[in-house]
N, C-alpha and C positions, 0 to 999 in steps of 0.2 A: 452616550447613547449608541455610538457606532461600535464600541466594544461589546455592549450587550447584545446588539443584533448579530454580531459575528459569533458570540457564544451560543445564541439560540440556534443559528444556522449550523454550527458544528454539532450541536446536540441532535438536531433533526437528521443530519447526515450519518450520524453514528448509531442509528436505530438498530434494535436487534433483528437479525434476519432468520427467517424460518429455517433455512438450510443449515446455518450455523448451529442453531438451537437443536436441530435434529441430529446432527453429527455429535454434539456435546452429550446428549442424552444417550446415544448409541455407545459412545466410549464408557460412560458411567456404568451402563448395564453390562457391557462386555468385561469391564475391568481392566482392559488394556487397549492401546491403540491398534495393535496388530489383530486382535480378535475383532475389534469393531470394524477394521478395514475390510476384513473378510466377510463380515455380516452384511455390510451395505455396499460392497463392491467398489470401494475406493482405495487408492493407495495410502499407505501409512504416512507418506510425506504430505499428501494432500490434507489429510486429517490434522496433522500437526500444524500446518499453515492455517487451517480453519480456526484451531483453538488459539493460536497466536493472535489472529484477527479478532476473535471474540473477547479475549482478555484485553486487548486494546480498547474495544468499544466499551466494556464495563469498567475499564481501568482498575482491574482487580486480578490477582492470580487465582485460577479456577481449579487447576489440577496440579498434583504434585507426583512426580515419578518416583517409584520405588523399585526394588528389586524384583517384585512380584507383579508389577503393573502400574496402574496409576490409582491415586486416591483423591478425593475431593478436599479442597481447602475449606475453610469457613465460608468465604464468599461463594465458593463453588456449590456448597450445600444449599445456600439460600437461592442461588440461581436455579438449581435443579427443580425445585418446586415450582418456580415461575415457568420454567421451560416446559415442563410437563403439562401444566394448565394451558399454556399458549398453544402448544402442538395439538392437544385434545380439541380445543375450540376451533383451531384452524382446520384440522382434518374433518370435523363434523361439518363446518361451513362448506368446505369443498365438496363433500359427499352430497350435501343437500342441494347446493346450487348446480352441480354437474348432472344430477339425476342418474348417476351411475352406481348408486349403492355405496356402501362403506368402502374405504380404502385404508391402507396402512398395514402395519406388522404387529402381531401380538405373539408372545411367547407363552405357550400352553403346556403345563405339566400334566402327566397322566401315568398312573401305575401301569405296568406292563400287562396285567390281566385285562384291565379295562381297554387298553389300546387294542388288544387282540379282538375283543368282542365288539367295541363300540366305535373306534376311530374311523374305520371305512365309511360308516353312515354319517358320522359327524362332519368329517371333512369334506366329503363329496357333495352333500347337500349345502353346506355353507358356501362352498366354492361357486356352486350354481347361483346362489342368491347374490353373492358378493364377489365377483370375479377379480376385483382389484384389491381384495384383502388377502394378506398372507399370514398363515398360521404356522409358527415354528414349534415343533413338538419335542419336548424333552421327556423321556421316560424314567421312572425311578419309583421307588417304594414311598408310601405316603410321608414317613418321617424325613426323608430327604428332600421331598418336594416342599414340605412346610419350611425347612431351612432356607431353600431357595426363594421362596415367597417373602420371608422375613428380610432377606438381603436384596429384595427387589430384582432378583435374577429372572423371575417369572412374573407374568402379568396376572395369571390366573391358573388354577390347577383343579383337577378332579381328585378328591381325596376320599379315604375311607374313614368312617367314624364307628366306634364300638356301639354296641346295643345300648339304648338309653341316653345317648349323647347327641345333641343337636337335632333332636327329632323334627323340629319345625323346618329345618333346612334340608332335610333328607329328600332327595329326588326318588330314589328307589332303594330297595334292600337286596342284598345278594347273600345266599347262604354260603358259608364256608364248608368245604367237604374234604374228606380224606381220599386220596387217590393212590393207586399203586398198580404194579404189574401183577397179573394173575399168579405169577410164580411165587409170590410171597405168601400163599395161603398157608403153608406150613409154619411160617413165623408167627401169623396171626393165631394159629390154633395153639401155640406153645406160650401160655401165659407167663411162664417163668423166664422166658428169654426177653431181654430188653428190646423194645420196638425200635428198629433203626429209622431215623427220620432225616428227611432233607428239608430244611426250612430256610426261610429268608432271614433278614437281619433280626436280632434279638428284640428290637423295639417296635417290630411290625405287628399288626393285629393277628396275622395268621400264625406267627411263631408264638405269641403269647396265648392265643386261644388253644393251640395244640398242647402246649405244655401244661396249662392249667387244666384242661379236660383230662389228660392222662393222669396227672397228679391226684385229682379229685376221684378218679376211678380206680386208683391204686395200681396202675399199670406202669411197669418199669419201662423206661426208654433211654435212648441215647441219641445225641445229635451226631449223626454219621457224616452229614454233608451240610455245608452252609453256602448259600449263593444269593446274591441280591438280584440275580437275573431270572425271570420266569422261564426262559428257555433252558437255563441251567438246571432249574428244579424239575422241569419236565423231562430233561434228558436223564437225570438221576432216577426219576421214578420209572422211566421206560427201561432202564438197565436192570431193574429188579433188585436193586440194592437197598432201597429205602422207600418209605411212604412219604408223600408230600401233602401239603395243605394249600388249597387255593379256592378262589370263588367258583361256584359251579358253572357260571357262564364261560369260564375260560378253559375248562377241562377238554383236552383233545379226545377225538372219538375213539383212539386206540387204547386210552387208559381207562381203567375201571374205577368207578366211584365206590368205595367200600361202604356198604350199608349194613343194617341189622345190628346185632348185639356185639359184634366183634370189637368195634371201637366206640368210644364214648361220643355222643353228639356234639356238634361244634355250633357256635352261635352264628348269626348272620352279621353282616356289616352294612352300615348305611353309606350311600354314595352322595356326596354334595360337591358344590363348586365353592372354592375359596379364592378371594382376590388378594393381591399383594398390598393393597391400600384401601382406605375407607371410601374413597371416591374414585372408582376406576374409570378409565376412559370409555368413550361411547362404543368403540369397537369390542373391547373386552366385555362390556355389558351385553352387547348384542350376541356375542358368541356364547355367553353364559345362558342367555335366554334360549338360544338355539339348543344348547346341551340339554336344558331342563325339558323342553318340549320333546326332543328326540328320544331321550332316555325314558320318558314316561310311556311311550308307545312301543319301544323295541321289545 
């Protein structure tokens, strides 16, 4: 009887702690102790000690060090799901009981052109409503954001969809447009000369749309420059060396949208929000709702 009482007492004293679980999830999301330490403002040594303590509590190895960082063991993968659910419920309870609105950190992915047009409104208004919530922003083209969502390196992302895809989830549509420096008029007029293009990654919607439109129109082209950065594409268009394609809302005032019959029309893209999991946490859901409401009226 005494042995049983001691065992139960040890089990209670070894309960999972929120702080340890939060550090564990941060390490998994960052992929290494050093990156996690920078993200949550703790030393790498402190995080290492926390993980040793957590492994003692669960009596299982959770993380395995590799040359490229850390990976989850099989017990670590099982604990990750539990930890995320525990933290989600804990944070929701704290926000509800404190009356201070939502708190915590989410990682939000956003294409560069949407960041230029929408992020100031999105972040400013959400910060006013939830001053204790932190939104970390990672910019990149939609295919790269989808890859990060699949790896759970992001909690949610604003992504582009081609016409006719996911219509029920589309928040708004944005037309793709040709842009260029007025100095390229002569190139446009000479249909025999291949059109120089500055495009993003080959698997992005703007790249695919531009090449398909020109091919269908029978207009020769060449990829003169490639850049996954919107600022790089804008700089190339400004230089007068090539035409670029982007959403109309992101076009700088000093660049001209090419209209008329000189270039074939481009499709529009749909904008939607995608989560990294089927059951996102409360903070991610709240930010997604805020995105939908804001983009619908901007």
